[in-house]
ZAMARGU-4260 file (C-alpha; in steps of 0.2 Angstrom, whole numbers, plus 5000, padded with zeros to 4 digits):
<rodrens>
0) 4757/4839/4944 | 4740/4845/4951 | 4726/4840/4939 | 4734/4825/4933 | 4723/4810/4936
5) 4738/4799/4938 | 4745/4810/4952 | 4728/4809/4961 | 4728/4791/4962 | 4737/4783/4977
10) 4749/4772/4966 | 4761/4761/4973 | 4775/4773/4973 | 4766/4786/4983 | 4759/4774/4995
15) 4776/4768/4999 | 4782/4786/5002 | 4767/4789/5013 | 4771/4774/5023 | 4789/4778/5024
20) 4786/4796/5031 | 4775/4789/5045 | 4787/4775/5049 | 4801/4787/5051 | 4790/4797/5064
25) 4790/4781/5074 | 4807/4774/5070 | 4821/4787/5067 | 4832/4773/5061 | 4821/4772/5046
30) 4827/4789/5040 | 4839/4781/5027 | 4825/4771/5019 | 4813/4786/5019 | 4826/4797/5011
35) 4829/4784/4997 | 4810/4784/4994 | 4809/4803/4994 | 4824/4805/4983 | 4817/4793/4970
40) 4800/4802/4971 | 4806/4820/4970 | 4818/4815/4955 | 4804/4807/4945 | 4792/4822/4949
45) 4806/4834/4943 | 4808/4824/4927 | 4789/4824/4924 | 4789/4843/4926 | 4801/4844/4912
50) 4812/4860/4912 | 4812/4867/4930 | 4816/4886/4931 | 4826/4893/4945 | 4818/4911/4945
55) 4806/4917/4958 | 4794/4923/4945 | 4776/4917/4944 | 4781/4906/4929 | 4792/4895/4940
60) 4784/4878/4941 | 4783/4869/4958 | 4782/4851/4963 | 4764/4850/4969 | 4755/4834/4976
65) 4740/4838/4987 | 4740/4820/4994 | 4758/4819/4998 | 4758/4837/5005 | 4743/4832/5017
70) 4752/4817/5024 | 4769/4826/5026 | 4760/4840/5035 | 4752/4827/5047 | 4769/4818/5049
75) 4777/4835/5054 | 4762/4838/5066 | 4766/4821/5074 | 4784/4825/5075 | 4780/4841/5084
80) 4768/4833/5096 | 4780/4820/5101 | 4794/4832/5104 | 4812/4829/5103 | 4812/4812/5112
85) 4821/4806/5127 | 4838/4814/5131 | 4853/4804/5125 | 4866/4801/5138 | 4881/4812/5134
90) 4893/4802/5123 | 4883/4786/5124 | 4876/4778/5108 | 4862/4766/5110 | 4867/4758/5093
95) 4882/4751/5102 | 4879/4737/5115 | 4879/4743/5134 | 4892/4737/5146 | 4878/4728/5156
100) 4859/4725/5154 | 4850/4721/5170 | 4832/4714/5170 | 4819/4720/5182 | 4822/4705/5194
105) 4840/4711/5196 | 4848/4698/5185 | 4862/4702/5172 | 4854/4698/5156 | 4868/4704/5145
110) 4887/4708/5148 | 4898/4715/5135 | 4916/4710/5133 | 4922/4726/5142 | 4911/4722/5157
115) 4921/4707/5162 | 4937/4717/5162 | 4929/4730/5173 | 4918/4720/5185 | 4927/4703/5183
120) 4920/4686/5177 | 4906/4681/5178 | 4897/4698/5178 | 4885/4698/5192 | 4875/4712/5202
125) 4886/4709/5217 | 4902/4711/5206 | 4895/4727/5199 | 4892/4734/5217 | 4909/4729/5223
130) 4917/4739/5208 | 4908/4755/5212 | 4912/4769/5225 | 4902/4766/5241 | 4890/4780/5238
135) 4888/4775/5220 | 4884/4757/5226 | 4871/4764/5237 | 4864/4774/5223 | 4863/4759/5212
140) 4854/4749/5225 | 4841/4763/5227 | 4839/4765/5208 | 4836/4746/5205 | 4824/4746/5220
145) 4813/4760/5213 | 4814/4753/5196 | 4808/4736/5202 | 4793/4744/5211 | 4788/4755/5196
150) 4797/4750/5180 | 4797/4763/5167 | 4809/4772/5154 | 4818/4788/5157 | 4826/4785/5174
155) 4844/4791/5174 | 4859/4792/5186 | 4878/4793/5186 | 4889/4781/5195 | 4908/4781/5199
160) 4919/4766/5198 | 4931/4763/5213 | 4949/4767/5210 | 4957/4751/5204 | 4972/4756/5193
165) 4966/4745/5180 | 4969/4749/5162 | 4951/4745/5157 | 4944/4758/5169 | 4957/4771/5165
170) 4954/4770/5146 | 4935/4772/5148 | 4927/4788/5141 | 4925/4798/5156 | 4938/4788/5165
175) 4927/4779/5177 | 4910/4787/5175 | 4896/4776/5170 | 4877/4780/5167 | 4863/4769/5172
180) 4847/4772/5162 | 4830/4763/5162 | 4822/4760/5145 | 4811/4748/5135 | 4819/4731/5133
185) 4826/4731/5115 | 4825/4713/5114 | 4808/4710/5121 | 4793/4717/5131 | 4794/4726/5147
190) 4808/4737/5154 | 4827/4735/5158 | 4841/4745/5165 | 4858/4747/5156 | 4875/4753/5162
195) 4885/4762/5149 | 4901/4771/5148 | 4898/4790/5150 | 4907/4803/5140 | 4908/4821/5147
200) 4896/4833/5138 | 4908/4846/5133 | 4903/4864/5133 | 4911/4881/5132 | 4906/4884/5150
205) 4915/4868/5156 | 4931/4874/5147 | 4930/4891/5155 | 4928/4883/5172 | 4943/4873/5170
210) 4953/4888/5164 | 4946/4900/5177 | 4947/4888/5192 | 4963/4878/5188 | 4972/4890/5177
215) 4974/4877/5163 | 4981/4883/5147 | 4971/4881/5130 | 4982/4866/5125 | 4979/4858/5142
220) 4960/4861/5141 | 4961/4853/5124 | 4970/4838/5131 | 4957/4836/5145 | 4944/4836/5132
225) 4952/4823/5122 | 4954/4812/5137 | 4935/4813/5140 | 4933/4805/5123 | 4941/4790/5130
230) 4958/4781/5128 | 4975/4784/5135 | 4989/4796/5130 | 4995/4786/5115 | 4977/4785/5108
235) 4976/4804/5110 | 4992/4806/5101 | 4986/4796/5087 | 4970/4805/5086 | 4977/4823/5086
240) 4995/4821/5079 | 5003/4829/5094 | 5019/4821/5101 | 5017/4809/5116 | 5031/4818/5125
245) 5022/4834/5124 | 5006/4826/5130 | 5014/4818/5145 | 5022/4835/5150 | 5005/4843/5148
250) 4996/4829/5158 | 5008/4831/5172 | 5005/4849/5173 | 4986/4846/5173 | 4988/4834/5187
255) 4997/4847/5197 | 4985/4861/5194 | 4970/4850/5198 | 4978/4841/5212 | 4973/4824/5204
260) 4985/4810/5203 | 4977/4799/5189 | 4967/4799/5174 | 4951/4792/5182 | 4953/4804/5196
265) 4954/4819/5184 | 4939/4812/5174 | 4929/4812/5190 | 4933/4829/5194 | 4928/4835/5176
270) 4912/4825/5178 | 4908/4833/5194 | 4911/4850/5186 | 4900/4845/5172 | 4886/4839/5183
275) 4886/4853/5195 | 4894/4867/5185 | 4886/4883/5179 | 4869/4882/5171 | 4872/4865/5164
280) 4854/4862/5159 | 4853/4877/5148 | 4870/4874/5139 | 4870/4869/5121 | 4884/4857/5117
285) 4895/4865/5103 | 4912/4862/5099 | 4916/4880/5098 | 4925/4881/5115 | 4934/4865/5114
290) 4951/4873/5111 | 4949/4886/5125 | 4940/4900/5115 | 4930/4914/5124 | 4912/4916/5122
295) 4905/4934/5122 | 4886/4938/5123 | 4882/4953/5113 | 4866/4963/5117 | 4858/4968/5100
300) 4843/4977/5107 | 4825/4973/5108 | 4829/4958/5119 | 4840/4949/5106 | 4857/4942/5112
305) 4870/4934/5100 | 4884/4923/5107 | 4901/4926/5098 | 4915/4914/5100 | 4932/4922/5100
310) 4948/4912/5096 | 4966/4916/5092 | 4979/4928/5097 | 4973/4945/5104 | 4984/4955/5092
315) 4979/4944/5077 | 4971/4950/5061 | 4952/4952/5064 | 4942/4939/5054 | 4923/4936/5056
320) 4919/4918/5053 | 4901/4915/5047 | 4896/4897/5049 | 4886/4886/5037 | 4869/4879/5040
325) 4873/4861/5044 | 4889/4859/5053 | 4888/4876/5062 | 4904/4879/5072 | 4910/4861/5071
330) 4927/4866/5063 | 4933/4879/5076 | 4942/4867/5087 | 4951/4860/5072 | 4957/4877/5066
335) 4962/4885/5082 | 4980/4880/5082 | 4981/4886/5064 | 4974/4903/5070 | 4989/4905/5082
340) 5001/4900/5069 | 4994/4912/5056 | 4990/4926/5067 | 4971/4927/5065 | 4959/4933/5079
345) 4943/4924/5074 | 4926/4931/5079 | 4912/4918/5076 | 4894/4925/5079 | 4880/4912/5082
350) 4867/4916/5069 | 4849/4918/5074 | 4840/4901/5076 | 4856/4892/5079 | 4863/4885/5095
355) 4858/4896/5109 | 4856/4912/5099 | 4840/4922/5098 | 4825/4916/5087 | 4819/4925/5072
360) 4807/4916/5060 | 4809/4928/5045 | 4815/4919/5030 | 4818/4931/5015 | 4826/4944/5026
365) 4838/4933/5035 | 4854/4938/5027 | 4851/4957/5029 | 4846/4954/5047 | 4862/4945/5050
370) 4871/4960/5042 | 4862/4972/5054 | 4867/4961/5069 | 4885/4960/5063 | 4886/4979/5063
375) 4881/4980/5081 | 4893/4966/5085 | 4908/4975/5077 | 4903/4991/5086 | 4903/4982/5103
380) 4919/4973/5100 | 4927/4989/5093 | 4932/4981/5077 | 4931/4995/5064 | 4937/4985/5049
385) 4937/4966/5047 | 4938/4952/5034 | 4923/4941/5033 | 4925/4923/5030 | 4909/4913/5024
390) 4910/4894/5026 | 4899/4884/5015 | 4881/4892/5016 | 4888/4906/5027 | 4895/4914/5011
395) 4877/4921/5008 | 4878/4930/5024 | 4896/4936/5021 | 4891/4945/5005 | 4876/4952/5013
400) 4887/4959/5027 | 4899/4967/5015 | 4884/4975/5005 | 4877/4983/5021 | 4893/4987/5030
405) 4903/4995/5016 | 4920/5000/5021 | 4920/4990/5037 | 4922/4974/5027 | 4939/4975/5019
410) 4937/4958/5010 | 4927/4942/5009 | 4935/4925/5010 | 4924/4909/5005 | 4929/4892/5010
415) 4919/4878/5002 | 4907/4892/4999 | 4890/4890/4990 | 4887/4900/4974 | 4870/4907/4967
420) 4860/4894/4959 | 4857/4901/4941 | 4855/4884/4932 | 4846/4868/4936 | 4862/4859/4931
425) 4869/4864/4947 | 4858/4853/4957 | 4862/4838/4945 | 4880/4837/4951 | 4875/4834/4970
430) 4874/4818/4978 | 4857/4810/4979 | 4854/4815/4997 | 4859/4833/4995 | 4850/4834/4978
435) 4833/4828/4986 | 4834/4841/5000 | 4839/4855/4987 | 4825/4850/4976 | 4813/4850/4990
440) 4819/4867/4997 | 4818/4875/4979 | 4803/4867/4971 | 4792/4859/4985 | 4795/4871/5000
445) 4778/4866/5008 | 4786/4848/5011 | 4803/4854/5017 | 4798/4855/5036 | 4793/4837/5037
450) 4809/4831/5028 | 4820/4842/5039 | 4810/4836/5055 | 4814/4818/5050 | 4832/4822/5048
455) 4831/4830/5066 | 4824/4814/5073 | 4839/4805/5066 | 4851/4818/5073 | 4843/4817/5090
460) 4843/4798/5090 | 4857/4787/5096 | 4865/4784/5079 | 4866/4802/5071 | 4881/4796/5061
465) 4868/4788/5050 | 4862/4805/5045 | 4880/4811/5041 | 4887/4796/5032 | 4875/4796/5016
470) 4879/4814/5013 | 4895/4809/5006 | 4898/4795/4993 | 4907/4779/4997 | 4925/4781/4992
475) 4925/4800/4991 | 4937/4811/4999 | 4924/4818/5011 | 4919/4801/5017 | 4937/4797/5021
480) 4938/4813/5031 | 4922/4810/5041 | 4928/4793/5046 | 4942/4801/5056 | 4934/4799/5073
485) 4938/4816/5080 | 4932/4825/5064 | 4916/4815/5063 | 4912/4818/5081 | 4915/4837/5079
490) 4903/4837/5063 | 4890/4828/5073 | 4891/4840/5087 | 4889/4854/5074 | 4873/4846/5068
495) 4866/4846/5085 | 4870/4864/5087 | 4861/4868/5071 | 4845/4859/5076 | 4846/4864/5095
500) 4831/4875/5092 | 4822/4865/5079 | 4822/4864/5060 | 4820/4883/5057 | 4838/4887/5055
505) 4841/4874/5042 | 4824/4878/5033 | 4829/4896/5031 | 4846/4893/5025 | 4840/4879/5013
510) 4828/4892/5006 | 4842/4904/5002 | 4856/4892/4995 | 4844/4885/4982 | 4841/4902/4974
515) 4850/4915/4964 | 4856/4928/4977 | 4868/4937/4965 | 4861/4953/4970 | 4870/4952/4987
520) 4886/4949/4977 | 4885/4965/4967 | 4881/4975/4983 | 4899/4977/4987 | 4916/4979/4978
525) 4929/4973/4991 | 4941/4959/4985 | 4935/4941/4986 | 4946/4925/4989 | 4937/4908/4986
530) 4946/4893/4992 | 4937/4877/4985 | 4941/4859/4984 | 4941/4851/4967 | 4931/4836/4973
535) 4917/4846/4981 | 4902/4835/4979 | 4889/4849/4984 | 4895/4864/4975 | 4905/4859/4960
540) 4922/4867/4957 | 4916/4871/4939 | 4901/4881/4945 | 4913/4891/4957 | 4925/4894/4943
545) 4911/4901/4932 | 4905/4912/4947 | 4922/4919/4950 | 4925/4923/4932 | 4909/4933/4932
550) 4917/4946/4944 | 4934/4954/4941 | 4937/4956/4960 | 4937/4937/4964 | 4952/4926/4965
555) 4949/4907/4965 | 4961/4895/4973 | 4959/4876/4970 | 4964/4863/4983 | 4968/4847/4974
560) 4961/4830/4981 | 4950/4839/4993 | 4931/4840/4994 | 4918/4850/5004 | 4927/4847/5021
565) 4944/4855/5016 | 4943/4866/5032 | 4943/4850/5043 | 4956/4841/5033 | 4968/4855/5028
570) 4966/4868/5042 | 4984/4875/5042 | 4984/4877/5023 | 4967/4885/5022 | 4970/4897/5037
575) 4987/4902/5030 | 4979/4907/5014 | 4966/4917/5023 | 4979/4926/5034 | 4989/4931/5019
580) 4973/4938/5011 | 4967/4947/5027 | 4984/4955/5029 | 4984/4962/5011 | 4966/4968/5013
585) 4968/4976/5031 | 4986/4982/5030 | 4991/4982/5011 | 5005/4970/5015 | 5008/4955/5003
</rodrens>
């Protein structure tokens, strides 16, 4: 595009895009509109270039626009200067109305329908104080007094509702914990304070404390986690598919072990552990430990440390799970019950730049560096031979590990796995949002940091679901899957895990998944099992079939009526197939 007089003029299309990138810097909720503008722009630019080549040779044409590039660089600099924004209260979503909004002078300016059930009607400041534990009532008084003297955003405190036995209190996320936060008035000038229900920010450390301090079983920890999300036992039963009688028996056991007598009392105990527990400020919320998994911190040398989540029976078949680039370890809590049923011991390393793993900015060498790290992990954990499971983009790193580690890798399994990009048509089958990011990563890499940073702002915002939902078309199988609340929440937690250290992890993986990495595939000769949904909107089933037919050692299993998220929607079926494959690779048994 460079040198074209039309491309140098600031036409209406480019002017709209430039305005859009600056708008999303200031307003993360503008991300959808920005991505629509960017998708239109990059699609048209690709068409103007004619036939795009996918090789890395000097003949490869790039989408170049110095004006757009300059503005995207400035927008990225603004993002970095502004930082990651105000901390979002765990479990709270500012896109939803608060329980109560209080003006600077202490009057209640808004009360949601739930507030009347908790505080009585009418909702007044005195009624709110009367509903709180005495120490929380005093804390509220001090909070509002300081806010009145010096109104500003960013003040935060946790309050506890008095024991009342009401269903409204018991069914709250957190079981009676509410947060009070000061912020700019969303409906006018100045500042206000808001009371919101407060979910417990779940971490592997919190799960370990419950196990070590109260001897809770993995299933009991899972129940406690579900209760922190809100609702009573019937609601948990409906979300998880576990029987109500089983949940009642487990809750009775939890009450006995924790010496609590009610759900609100239990939630306050968990909240206290959360607020005063080990190294809370440095924990990265990941769903990996939700089912009671164990986290090992492996010393790699040269000051590098890699956390590894370990789940499943101790005597299970050793399988290494290599996570993808977007949802990270989001699926682990959903597959853990299936691991016990199938007899798999799963080891999930947190790759460099993800979560709380170490930082390494190298792009091209990332797959081989992971393989080097995995060799050390297997040595420390005394795992002489394993099957490596690559989920989505993790497949690239699984093949790299097999190429480097040789006989230590008995087989490779790929679930919704990406395949090398050898044809431009592979981009065409993607959804518009996915295709725009893929085109950017492959043909306009200089613009990718700003695009990813805009996405991070949406993930960091109070409405991260607006980042997730457009990735899957309305009416698709995957859209149906993410609309299940417990799955959607796990995927969002995985997104936060991916961007915990910034956009670098996504940027590195996006670079690799949009290229032909076939050289990694031919570096090993172990058997390969590919499990893929026929309705996958990102990596088409046809492209996976062509890929599998290219190599005699690959076996492809299609899952009808499933898309990219089949590991979330069909964990038992997928894990059972992986177990059969791993057993054959590791023991020779069918």
